[in-house]
C-alpha positions as CSV (number, residue, x, y, z in Angstrom):
1,M,33.9,-6.2,8.1
2,T,30.3,-5.7,9.0
3,T,27.6,-6.3,6.4
4,G,24.4,-4.3,6.6
5,N,21.1,-5.7,6.1
6,I,19.9,-4.9,2.4
7,Q,19.2,-8.7,1.8
8,L,16.6,-8.5,4.8
9,L,15.0,-5.5,3.2
10,S,14.7,-7.2,-0.2
11,D,13.5,-10.3,1.3
12,T,10.9,-8.4,3.4
13,L,9.5,-6.6,0.2
14,A,9.4,-10.0,-1.7
15,K,7.6,-11.5,1.1
16,A,4.8,-9.0,1.0
17,K,4.7,-9.3,-2.7
18,A,4.3,-13.1,-2.3
19,E,1.3,-12.3,0.2
20,N,-0.2,-10.4,-2.6
21,R,-0.1,-7.0,-0.7
22,A,2.2,-4.1,-0.3
23,A,4.7,-3.6,2.5
24,L,4.0,-1.1,5.0
25,I,6.9,1.3,5.6
26,A,6.8,3.7,8.5
27,Y,8.9,6.7,9.1
28,L,9.8,8.3,12.5
29,P,12.6,10.8,13.4
30,A,15.4,9.5,15.8
31,G,15.4,11.4,19.1
32,F,11.7,12.2,19.0
33,P,10.3,12.9,21.5
34,T,13.5,11.7,23.2
35,V,16.2,9.1,22.0
36,D,14.7,6.4,24.2
37,G,10.9,7.6,23.4
38,G,11.8,7.2,19.7
39,I,13.3,3.7,20.1
40,A,10.1,2.9,22.0
41,A,7.8,4.3,19.1
42,I,9.4,2.4,16.4
43,K,9.1,-0.8,18.4
44,A,5.5,-0.1,18.9
45,V,5.0,0.8,15.1
46,F,6.7,-2.6,14.3
47,D,4.4,-4.3,16.9
48,G,1.5,-2.8,15.3
49,G,2.3,-4.3,11.7
50,A,4.8,-2.2,10.1
51,D,7.3,-4.3,7.7
52,V,10.2,-1.7,7.3
53,V,10.8,1.5,9.4
54,E,12.7,4.6,8.2
55,V,14.7,6.3,11.1
56,G,15.0,10.1,10.2
57,L,18.2,11.8,10.9
58,P,16.7,15.1,12.3
59,H,18.1,18.2,10.1
60,S,17.8,21.8,10.8
61,D,16.6,22.6,7.2
62,P,14.4,19.7,6.3
63,V,13.6,21.1,2.7
64,L,11.2,18.1,1.7
65,D,9.5,17.9,5.0
66,G,6.3,19.5,6.0
67,P,5.3,21.2,9.3
68,V,4.7,18.0,11.2
69,I,8.0,16.5,10.7
70,Q,9.8,19.9,11.0
71,T,8.3,20.0,14.4
72,A,9.5,16.8,15.6
73,D,13.0,17.6,14.1
74,D,13.2,20.7,16.1
75,I,12.2,18.7,19.3
76,A,15.0,16.2,18.6
77,L,17.5,18.8,17.8
78,R,16.6,21.0,21.1
79,G,17.1,17.5,22.9
80,G,20.7,17.3,21.5
81,V,20.2,14.4,19.1
82,K,23.5,13.1,17.4
83,I,24.4,10.8,14.8
84,A,25.4,8.3,17.4
85,D,21.9,8.4,18.8
86,V,20.5,7.6,15.3
87,M,22.8,4.6,15.2
88,R,21.7,3.4,18.3
89,T,18.2,3.8,17.5
90,V,18.5,1.7,14.4
91,K,20.6,-0.9,16.3
92,E,18.0,-1.3,19.1
93,A,15.1,-1.3,16.8
94,H,16.4,-3.9,14.7
95,E,17.8,-6.1,17.2
96,A,14.4,-6.0,19.1
97,T,12.5,-6.9,16.0
98,G,14.6,-8.5,13.5
99,K,13.1,-6.2,10.8
100,P,14.7,-3.9,8.5
101,V,15.6,-0.5,9.6
102,L,16.7,2.3,7.0
103,V,18.1,5.8,7.9
104,M,16.5,8.7,5.8
105,T,18.8,11.7,5.8
106,Y,19.9,14.7,3.9
107,W,23.2,14.6,2.5
108,N,25.1,17.2,4.5
109,P,25.1,15.3,7.8
110,I,26.7,12.3,5.9
111,D,29.3,14.3,4.0
112,R,30.4,16.1,7.3
113,Y,30.5,12.7,9.4
114,G,32.4,10.9,6.6
115,I,31.1,8.3,4.2
116,E,33.2,5.7,5.2
117,R,32.5,6.1,9.0
118,F,28.8,6.4,8.4
119,T,28.4,3.5,6.1
120,E,30.6,1.4,8.5
121,E,28.6,2.5,11.7
122,L,25.2,2.0,10.1
123,A,26.0,-1.6,8.9
124,A,27.5,-2.4,12.3
125,A,24.1,-1.2,13.9
126,G,22.1,-3.8,11.6
127,G,20.9,-1.0,9.3
128,A,19.6,-1.9,5.9
129,G,20.3,1.3,4.0
130,C,19.8,5.0,3.6
131,I,17.2,7.0,1.7
132,L,18.9,10.2,0.5
133,P,16.2,12.6,-0.9
134,D,18.9,15.3,-2.0
135,L,21.8,13.4,-3.0
136,P,22.0,13.7,-7.0
137,V,22.8,10.6,-8.7
138,Q,25.5,11.8,-10.7
139,E,27.3,12.7,-7.5
140,S,26.6,9.5,-5.7
141,A,29.4,7.1,-6.8
142,V,31.6,7.2,-3.6
143,W,28.5,6.8,-1.6
144,R,27.3,4.0,-3.5
145,E,30.8,2.3,-3.4
146,H,30.8,2.3,0.4
147,A,27.2,1.3,0.9
148,D,27.7,-1.6,-1.5
149,K,30.9,-2.9,0.4
150,H,28.9,-2.8,3.5
151,G,25.7,-4.3,2.2
152,L,23.5,-1.3,2.4
153,A,20.8,-0.1,0.1
154,T,20.8,3.2,-1.6
155,V,17.2,4.5,-2.2
156,F,16.8,7.4,-4.3
157,V,13.7,9.5,-4.6
158,V,11.8,10.0,-7.9
159,A,9.0,12.5,-8.3
160,P,6.1,13.1,-10.9
161,S,8.3,15.7,-12.5
162,S,11.1,13.2,-13.3
163,R,11.2,12.5,-17.0
164,D,11.5,8.9,-18.1
165,E,15.1,9.2,-19.1
166,R,15.8,10.7,-15.7
167,L,13.9,7.9,-14.0
168,A,16.1,5.3,-15.9
169,T,19.3,6.9,-14.5
170,I,17.9,7.0,-11.0
171,T,16.6,3.4,-10.9
172,A,19.8,2.0,-12.3
173,A,21.9,3.6,-9.5
174,G,19.6,2.7,-6.8
175,S,19.2,-0.5,-4.6
176,G,16.6,-1.8,-2.2
177,F,13.6,0.0,-3.4
178,V,12.7,3.3,-5.3
179,Y,10.8,5.9,-3.2
180,A,8.3,7.5,-5.3
181,A,7.0,11.0,-4.0
182,S,3.4,11.0,-4.6
183,L,3.2,14.5,-5.6
184,M,5.2,17.7,-6.0
185,G,6.0,19.5,-2.7
186,V,6.5,18.6,1.0
187,T,5.5,15.7,3.2
188,G,2.3,15.9,5.1
189,T,-1.2,14.3,5.1
190,R,-3.2,14.9,1.8
191,E,-7.0,14.3,1.0
192,S,-6.0,12.3,-1.9
193,V,-2.8,10.5,-3.3
194,G,-4.2,9.4,-6.5
195,E,-3.7,9.4,-10.1
196,Q,0.0,11.2,-10.3
197,A,1.3,8.6,-7.9
198,A,0.0,5.7,-10.0
199,D,1.3,7.2,-13.1
200,L,4.7,7.8,-11.5
201,V,4.8,4.1,-10.2
202,R,4.0,2.7,-13.7
203,R,6.6,4.8,-15.4
204,T,9.3,3.9,-12.8
205,R,8.4,0.3,-13.0
206,A,9.1,0.5,-16.8
207,T,12.7,1.3,-16.0
208,S,13.5,-1.0,-13.2
209,E,12.7,-4.5,-11.3
210,L,13.3,-2.7,-8.0
211,P,10.0,-2.4,-5.7
212,V,8.5,1.0,-6.1
213,C,7.1,2.4,-2.7
214,V,5.1,5.4,-2.6
215,G,5.2,8.1,0.1
216,L,4.0,11.6,0.8
217,G,0.5,12.1,1.9
218,V,-0.7,8.7,3.1
219,S,-2.1,9.1,6.3
220,N,-5.1,6.6,7.1
221,A,-6.1,3.0,6.1
222,V,-8.3,4.1,3.1
223,Q,-5.3,5.9,1.4
224,A,-3.1,3.0,2.2
225,E,-5.5,0.6,0.5
226,E,-5.5,2.9,-2.6
227,V,-1.7,3.1,-2.8
228,A,-1.4,-0.4,-2.3
229,G,-3.4,-1.1,-5.3
230,F,-0.7,0.1,-7.6
231,A,2.4,0.3,-5.4
232,D,4.8,-2.4,-3.8
233,G,4.9,-0.4,-0.7
234,V,3.2,2.3,1.2
235,I,5.3,4.8,3.0
236,V,3.6,6.9,6.1
237,G,5.5,9.5,8.1
238,S,3.7,12.5,9.2
239,A,0.6,10.7,10.4
240,F,2.8,8.6,13.1
241,V,4.6,11.9,14.1
242,K,1.3,13.8,14.5
243,R,0.0,11.0,16.8
244,I,2.9,11.3,19.0
245,L,2.6,15.0,19.1
246,D,-1.0,14.9,19.8
247,A,-0.4,12.6,22.8
248,G,1.2,15.8,24.6
249,G,3.9,14.0,26.4
250,D,2.1,11.1,27.5
251,E,4.2,8.3,26.4
252,A,1.9,5.3,26.9
253,A,-0.8,7.3,25.0
254,A,1.7,8.0,22.3
255,L,3.1,4.3,21.8
256,G,-0.6,3.0,22.0
257,A,-1.6,5.7,19.2
258,V,1.1,4.6,16.8
259,R,0.7,1.0,17.4
260,E,-3.1,1.5,16.6
261,L,-2.3,3.4,13.4
262,A,0.3,0.8,12.2
263,A,-2.3,-2.1,12.7
264,E,-5.0,-0.1,10.9
265,L,-2.5,0.9,8.0
266,A,-1.3,-2.8,8.0
267,E,-4.9,-3.7,7.4
268,G,-5.2,-1.2,4.5
269,V,-2.2,-2.5,2.7
270,R,-3.8,-6.1,2.7
271,R,-7.1,-5.0,1.2
272,R,-5.6,-4.1,-2.0
273,K,-8.1,-4.3,-4.8
């Protein structure tokens, strides 16, 4: 039986902590702007300094995602992206870099595809696990059983609205790390990430030994530095996607832009106060 790379993910986050910095976690959807272009973009982001990459499984109704990621998902879906392409993206990105690659997906596509099949294929591709923003913890037992069996992390999302008791339930069920959504609402770039996120990290840490990584709203090195001051990892998605969209189909420009952004953010997470 193939085993996924949850250990590589844990080791990567531990290494960042040992270096007294936050990990940089980047998000890019599979199949955007094309399957090959998406794989090249992920390699460029790793090359620029990302520690971990989340590969988005494009969805027609991405409730948590703002307009930038919705646009990218739409391009990927119009291009005919399939789960097989997501698995290929994970495999090629991991094999080329040796770094941890997760899949971020809504629950419905996995449910339709089959939990056993999905976890088996993700492990075989060298995946480190899954971030499941809309899977309720109380309905996650079957998924977790298969993920554990295949050496895959189950990353749940917590929000500022989560009460302490609820946080404890979520973190007890999760593995790999906890994804702390810095604010209520959808993904996208924000002026400030701030206090709400710091409070959420503090409350989450009180319930768990798992690293707590913050996403939603971080788009530049200054914000990355701010979040790195209180979190174990800084998650950036929309800002990378926007760089590719802004390149207007020029692949070399897109790859240069995401590599450059990754390098700026990687510097930011190392400047933590």
